[in-house]
N, C-alpha and C positions, 0 to 999 in steps of 0.2 A: 278868710282871716277871722280870727276870734276877736270879740270886742275887748278893748282894754279894761282891766279890772278897775272898778270905781275906787277913787281915792288913792290909787297906786301910782307913785311918781314914775314918769318915763325914764328910761335909761338911755344915755347918749350912745349913739352908734356911729360908725363911719370909719374911714381910714385913720389908723393910728390910735383909735379909741378901743380900749380893752374892756369888755363887759365884766364886772365883778362876778366871780363865781359865788353861788349860794351854798350855805352849809346845809344841804338837803341831799338825802339819798332817794334816788328814783328806783323803785323795785318793779321789775317786769317779770311776772311769772309766765312761762311760755311752754307750750307743747304743740309742735308742728309735725305733721306727717310728711309734708313736702315743703319745698322752699319757694313756693309762689309768693311773690312779694318781698323776697329777701333784700333785693337791691334798695327798694323804697324804705324798708325798715332800717337798713344799715345807714342810709343817709340821715334818717331821723335821729338814730342813736348817736351818730357823729355830731350833729348839731346840738343835741341834748347834752352830750358830755362836755361841751364847752361851758355849760351853765351849772351843772350839778354832777355829783358822782352817781354813776349808773350801775346797778347790779341786775343782771339777767339771770333768773333761776330757770334753767332749761331742762325740761323733762322729755325732750324729743327723743325719738329713736336714735341709736348710736351714730349711724351715718349722718343723719341730719344734724345731730348735736355737734359732730366733728366739723361739719361745714360751717356751722355758726361760729364755733371757736376760731376757725381760721379767718372768717370774715370780720370778726369783731375784736381780734387781737389788738391790744393797744388802744382800744376805744372804750370798752366797758369791762367790768369784772363779770366773768361768765362762770356760773356755778351750777352744779347738779343739785337736785333736791336732796336734803339731808336724809340719808338712809335710815336714821333712827326714828323718823317721823312716819306715822301710818294713818291712813284715812282714804276715803273714796273720792273726795273732791281734790283733784290735782292742783287746782289754782290755789286753794287754801294752803296746801303743803308748800307750794312755791312761795307764798307770802310769808308763812312761818319761817322758812329758811332765809328769805331775803331780809326780813326785819331783824332776825337774830344776828345776821352778818352786817347789818347797816352800820355805817361809820358816823352817822349824824343822828341827832335827836328828832329832827323833822324828816318824815318819810312819806313820799308820794307813792302810792300803789296804783298801777294802771294796767289795763288790758293791752294786748298787742295792737289794737286798732285805735288807741287813744293817741292824740297828737297835741301835746302841750306847746304853747309858745311862752316866751319869756315873761310877759305880764301876768299870765295865769300862774306860772310857777312862783313868781314873787308874791302874788296875792295869797296863794296857799301857804307859803312860808310865813307871811305876816300873820295870817289868821291862826296858825298853829301856836303863835305866841300867846293867844288868848283862849284857845279851845283845844280839847284833846283830839277831836276828829272833825274833819272838814269834808263836806259832800259837794263837790263842784257840779256844774250842769253841763252835760254833753249836748252837742248838736251835730247833725250829719252834714258833711260837706265832702264830696258832692251829694246831690239829693236825687237819686233814681227813684223809681216808683215805690219800691218797697221801703226805702228810707223815709219817703213822704208819708207812707202808710203808718209807719211806726212812730213818726213824729206826732201823730194824733194822740198817742198815749203820753208822750212827753208833755205836750201842752195841757192835757187834762190834769196830769200830776202836778204841774206847776201851778195851775189855777187852784187846786184843792189843798195842796200841801207842798211837797217837793218831789222831784223826779229821782229815780235810781239810775245812776250813771255807771260807766265802766271804770271809774277811778275814785279813790278816796285818799285823803291825806291824814296821817295819824302821828301822834307823839310816840316815839319808840319807848320811852319810859313807861307810859301808860299801858302800851301793848304788852310789854314784858311783865309788868307787875300783875296784869290780869291773867297771864299765862297763855296768851294767844286766844284762839277761838276754835270752835268745833269744825273739823274737816269732814264730818260725816253728814252734812246737810247740803241741800241744793242751792238755796238762795244765800250765797256766802256773804254778799255785801250787807244784807239785812242782819245776818247773824253777827257780823263784826260790829255793826252799829248798836245792836241790842246788847252785845256783850260789854261794849264801852259804857252804855247806859247803866247796865246792871252793876258794873264796877263803881259807878258814881261819877263817871267822866262826863265832860261837856261836849256838845257837838253844835255845828252850825251848817246850814245849807243855803249859802248866799245865792239868790236867784240871778245875780249879775255876774257870777264867776263862770264864764263860758270856756269850755275846752272842746276843741274839734274832735270828731270821731269819724273814722272812715266807715262807709256802709259795708255790711257783709255782702257776700255773693247771694244772689236770689235763692239758690238752693239751700244755703245755710239758713237764710231767713225763714224759709218755709219749714225747715226741720225743727226750728225752735219754737213754733207757735204754741204747741201744747205744753212743752216744758216750761215756757215762761208763764203760761196761765197757771201751772202747778204752783208757782211761787205764791199765788194768792191764797193758797191753803194756810199760809202762815199769817194771813191778814183777813180775819173773818168778815169784817164789814165790807171790804173790797170784794171778797168772794161772793157774798150774798147779793151785792149789787150786780155783779157780773152774771150770776145765775138767773137773775130776774129779767135780763134783757130779752132772751128768746121767748119766754112765756108772755112778756109784755107785747112783743111783736105779734105773736100768735093771736092774742086776745084782740088786738087792734084789727088784724086781718079778718078774723072770724066775725067781728062786729061791723065789718065794712066801713071802717073809720080811718081811711088813709090820712085824713087831716091830723089825727093823733100822731102818726108816725112822722109826718112832716114837722109838726111842732117839736117832737122829741129830737129830731135831727137838728133842727134850727137851734134848740137849746144847747145841744152838745157843741155845735159850732161856736155859739156865743161863749160858752164856758172855756173852750179851747182858746178863743181869741183873747179872753182875759189872761190866760196863762202865757200867751204869746207876748203880751204887752208888759208882763211883769219883769222888773229888773232890766229894762232895756232890751227885752228879747226880740223886738222887731228888727234889731241889727243882724241877727243870725237866723231867725225863723221867717221865711217868706210868708206873705199873707195867705197863699194857697194852702199852707200846712194846716190851718185851722179847719179846712174842709175835710181833712182826713179823720177827724174825731168820730163821726157816726160810723164810718167804715171800720175803724179799729174797734169800736164798741161792739159791733155785730160779730166781728171775729173773736173778740175776747169772750163774748157770751157763749158762742159755740165751743170754743176751746176749753172754757172753764168746766162745762159739762163733761167733756172728754177727759179732762184732768181729774175731775172728781171720780169718774168711772174708773180711771186707772188706779186711783187710790183704793177704792172699795173692792174692785174685782181683781186687780193684779198686784196690790200691795205697794204701789209706788210708781215712779216714772223712771224710764231707762236713762242711765248716765254712765258712760265709760264702762260698759259691759255689766253693769249692776242695775238694780232698781233701788232708788233712794225713796224711802217712805216720807221722811220729814223734810219739809222745805226750810224751816228754821225754828228755833225754840222761842218761846215767849220770854220777855224780860223777866217775868216772875220766876220761871223755871231756871233761867240763867243765874239769877240771884242765889237760888238754892244750890246750884252746881258750883258756883265760884268758891274755891277754897284758897286759903293763903298758900302761896308758893315761895320758894326761896328767892330772895332778891336776885333779879337778873335771869331767872329761869324762864324758859319757854316749855310748856308741856304739850304733849299730843293728847287731845281730848279723846276719850274712848266712848264710842256709842254703838256697840255691837247690835243693839236692838233697832238701830235705825236703817240698817242695810241688809238686803237679802240678795242672793245671787239670782241673775235673770235666768 
C-alpha cells in the first residue's frame, strides 16, 4: 500500500458512503502486443474510473485493440492515437492525443504499470492548483530481485535531487499553450519537464507523494539497461559520473586497494539510505533496498559506456524499429524552439534530424 499523501485529508469510505469524484483526467498511453495482465489492468481501471475520468489511448495491434475495447466498454474512454500526429516515440503520441481529448484541466499521465490510489490522486490534484507539473515518486511492489536492483537508482536519485517515475501530472492549459512536446526523443518525461520549464511553467517533485508501480518482467528489465543509460546523454553531469565508475574500479584493483572499493560501496549505501529516509520513504522502501546502490552503480557504469558507444558508432539507440539519436533537448534549445501557437492547439513537433532507420 502506498503511504498517505502528507497534509491530504482522508476520505470517508464504507457502506453507504460515496467517494466524491475528482475533476481529473487520467491518461494512459498503451501499446501491447499481447494481453498478459489484461485482467489485472481491467480491475485497476474499473477502480480508477470510480474516482476520475479515464482515457486510454491505445496503439496496440488491431486484434489486441479490439479485445481491449470489449473489456473496457463502459469503464473508460478508449481512443486510438490521433492519425494526424507523427513521431517515433509512441508514448508521446499517446499523451498528445490523450491531453488534447481531456475533459479536465488537471491531467495525470501514467504508464501501464503505475497503480495510483485515492490519496495519491487527491494529492496530485491539489498540487496542480499551485504548479503546472507534478512529479510523483514511484516505488515497486512487489519487490523481486530486479526491482530491488533498480530501487538502488531510485534512492540515489532521491538523495541527490528527485527520481524519474513512470507518471507525471500536468495542467492541460499549460500543455496546450506550449504546443505539447517533441515525440522524436527517447527520454520523454525529461523532455516534457524541460518543455514546461522552457515555457516558464512551474514544477514540483514532492518526495512524499508515493505511487505504486508493478515491476517489469526480468527479461524486459534486462532489455532496458543500455536504453535507460542512454537517457543520461541528456544529463552531462550524470553521464560523466557514470562513465567514471569503471575506470575508478580499475584503478583501485590495479593499485591493489580493495579498501577503496569498500569505502566507495559504503558511501553509495549511505547516500541511498539518505534517499530512503527522505519524505517518509522508509514506509515504502525496505531497508535492504539501500544495499542495491553499489550494484546499480556498477551496472550503470558499464551500460553508460555501451550507450556512448551506440551514440558514436551506430548513431543512437534502438527503439521501435528505429534508432533515436537524441535522448532529450536542453531547456535552452527548447526555449529557442518554442514558438507561439494558436490558443488551444497541439502541434506535432518535427525533428527529422533526430531519427534514422535501423
